[in-house]
C-alpha positions as CSV (number, residue, x, y, z in Angstrom):
1,X,43.5,88.2,-18.9
2,X,43.0,89.4,-22.4
3,X,46.0,90.9,-24.4
4,X,44.0,94.0,-25.2
5,X,42.2,96.5,-23.3
6,X,38.5,95.7,-22.8
7,X,36.0,98.1,-21.3
8,X,33.8,96.8,-18.9
9,X,29.6,97.2,-18.9
10,X,29.9,99.7,-15.8
11,X,33.0,101.6,-18.0
12,X,30.6,101.7,-20.7
13,X,29.9,105.1,-22.3
14,X,27.6,106.2,-25.4
15,X,27.3,103.9,-28.1
16,X,29.0,100.8,-26.3
17,X,26.7,101.1,-23.6
18,X,23.8,101.1,-25.2
19,X,24.9,97.7,-27.1
20,X,25.9,96.1,-23.8
21,X,22.9,97.4,-22.1
22,X,20.9,95.5,-25.0
23,X,23.1,92.4,-24.9
24,X,22.4,91.8,-21.2
25,X,18.9,92.9,-21.5
26,X,18.6,90.1,-24.4
27,X,21.1,87.5,-23.4
28,X,21.1,87.7,-19.4
29,X,24.8,88.7,-19.4
30,X,27.2,89.8,-21.8
31,X,29.9,87.4,-22.9
32,X,33.8,88.1,-22.6
33,X,33.6,87.3,-26.7
34,X,31.9,90.7,-27.1
35,X,33.6,92.9,-24.4
36,X,37.1,91.9,-26.4
37,X,35.4,94.0,-28.6
38,X,34.5,97.0,-26.9
39,X,37.3,99.3,-28.5
40,X,35.3,98.9,-32.0
41,X,31.7,98.5,-30.8
42,X,30.2,98.5,-33.8
43,X,31.9,95.1,-34.7
44,X,30.0,93.8,-31.7
45,X,26.7,94.7,-33.3
46,X,27.9,93.0,-36.8
47,X,29.0,89.7,-34.5
48,X,25.7,89.9,-33.1
49,X,23.9,89.8,-36.2
50,X,26.1,87.2,-38.3
51,X,25.9,85.1,-35.2
52,X,22.0,85.3,-34.6
53,X,21.2,84.7,-38.4
54,X,23.9,81.7,-38.5
55,X,22.9,80.0,-35.3
56,X,19.4,80.9,-34.8
57,X,17.9,81.9,-38.5
58,X,15.5,79.4,-40.2
59,X,17.4,76.6,-41.5
60,X,16.7,73.1,-42.4
61,X,19.1,72.1,-39.8
62,X,18.2,72.0,-36.2
63,X,19.7,73.9,-33.3
64,X,21.1,71.1,-32.0
65,X,23.2,70.3,-35.1
66,X,24.2,74.1,-35.3
67,X,25.7,73.7,-31.5
68,X,27.0,70.2,-32.2
69,X,29.0,71.5,-35.1
70,X,30.1,74.7,-32.9
71,X,31.5,72.3,-30.2
72,X,33.4,70.3,-33.0
73,X,35.1,73.2,-34.5
74,X,36.1,74.4,-31.0
75,X,37.5,71.0,-29.9
76,X,39.5,70.7,-32.8
77,X,41.0,74.3,-32.6
78,X,41.5,74.0,-28.5
79,X,39.3,77.0,-27.6
80,X,38.0,75.8,-24.3
81,X,36.1,79.0,-24.2
82,X,33.4,78.3,-27.2
83,X,33.6,74.8,-26.5
84,X,32.5,75.1,-22.9
85,X,29.7,77.9,-24.1
86,X,28.3,75.9,-27.1
87,X,28.5,72.4,-24.8
88,X,26.5,73.9,-22.5
89,X,24.1,75.3,-25.4
90,X,24.1,72.4,-26.8
91,X,22.9,70.4,-23.7
92,X,19.9,72.8,-23.6
93,X,18.7,70.7,-26.4
94,X,20.1,67.1,-25.6
95,X,19.6,67.4,-21.7
96,X,22.1,64.5,-21.8
97,X,25.4,64.9,-19.7
98,X,26.7,61.5,-20.9
99,X,26.3,62.1,-24.2
100,X,27.6,65.5,-24.4
101,X,30.8,64.1,-22.9
102,X,31.2,61.5,-25.5
103,X,30.8,63.8,-28.2
104,X,33.7,66.3,-26.3
105,X,35.6,62.8,-26.2
106,X,35.5,61.3,-29.2
107,X,32.0,62.4,-31.6
108,X,32.4,58.9,-33.5
109,X,31.8,57.0,-30.3
110,X,28.1,58.9,-29.8
111,X,26.1,56.8,-31.7
112,X,24.8,59.7,-33.5
113,X,22.5,59.5,-36.6
114,X,24.7,58.9,-39.7
115,X,23.7,62.6,-40.5
116,X,24.8,63.7,-37.3
117,X,28.4,62.3,-37.4
118,X,28.7,63.3,-40.6
119,X,28.1,66.8,-40.2
120,X,30.9,65.9,-37.3
121,X,33.3,64.7,-39.7
122,X,32.4,67.8,-42.0
123,X,33.1,70.1,-39.0
124,X,36.2,68.7,-37.9
125,X,37.8,68.0,-41.6
126,X,37.0,71.8,-42.6
127,X,38.9,72.8,-39.6
128,X,42.1,70.6,-39.2
129,X,42.2,70.3,-42.9
130,X,40.5,72.6,-44.9
131,X,43.1,72.1,-48.2
132,X,41.4,68.7,-48.6
133,X,38.4,68.5,-50.7
134,X,35.1,68.4,-48.5
135,X,33.0,66.8,-51.8
136,X,32.8,63.1,-50.3
137,X,31.6,64.4,-47.1
138,X,29.0,66.9,-49.0
139,X,28.0,63.9,-51.3
140,X,27.7,61.8,-48.9
141,X,25.4,64.4,-47.1
142,X,23.4,64.7,-49.9
143,X,22.4,60.9,-50.1
144,X,21.8,61.0,-46.4
145,X,19.1,64.0,-47.4
146,X,20.2,67.1,-47.0
147,X,19.6,69.8,-49.2
148,X,22.3,72.1,-50.5
149,X,20.8,75.0,-47.8
150,X,21.6,72.7,-45.3
151,X,25.3,72.2,-46.6
152,X,25.5,76.1,-47.0
153,X,24.4,76.8,-43.3
154,X,26.6,73.8,-41.8
155,X,29.7,75.3,-43.8
156,X,28.7,78.7,-42.4
157,X,28.4,77.4,-38.9
158,X,31.9,75.9,-39.4
159,X,33.8,78.9,-40.5
160,X,31.7,81.0,-38.3
161,X,33.2,79.3,-35.2
162,X,36.6,79.5,-36.8
163,X,36.6,82.8,-37.1
164,X,35.4,83.2,-33.3
165,X,37.8,80.3,-32.2
166,X,40.7,82.8,-33.9
167,X,39.4,85.8,-31.9
168,X,39.1,84.1,-28.8
169,X,42.4,82.2,-28.7
170,X,44.2,85.3,-30.2
171,X,43.4,88.1,-28.0
172,X,43.5,85.9,-24.6
173,X,39.8,85.7,-23.7
174,X,39.1,83.8,-21.2
175,X,35.8,82.0,-20.2
176,X,33.1,83.7,-17.5
177,X,33.6,83.1,-13.6
178,X,30.5,81.0,-14.3
179,X,31.8,78.7,-17.3
180,X,29.9,80.4,-20.0
181,X,26.9,78.7,-18.4
182,X,23.5,80.5,-18.3
183,X,22.5,82.3,-21.2
184,X,19.1,82.6,-22.5
185,X,18.6,80.7,-25.5
């Protein structure tokens, strides 16, 4: 149970109700990570804008690569909520439960491309030891063909999920009864 009060969809009024109705229409349901922000509705809107820009906006990174990094960050932080949500999203693209299961256990054993493996390393390192320079990993990614925009976008994904993991873990957000499965992608 969340550590702070949340306003449920059926209890929402005014601007919060409009936000909830819009989320429900676009995504098919309202995530607990959005409900936890219900006492400050405008943060839900800003949060969704940032999420959509980073995860769905035009990028040299694929949607699967972005979801893969979200899973790695969430694993590193021990955030079951985000790991579950974004593992389901990643499998929407991969369509391979075995590969996904391996990623969750040890990404180095999945047989990812060099670029994807290094994106996972970057996500893990920047999450677990942000004080250690990522320059060698970034240089490696550039030699493998990623441009500066892809490097920026990967860093934005990693930073965003560290931010959201802190909200979820810090405020006791629990996984939905359906295990976070079934959102519209």
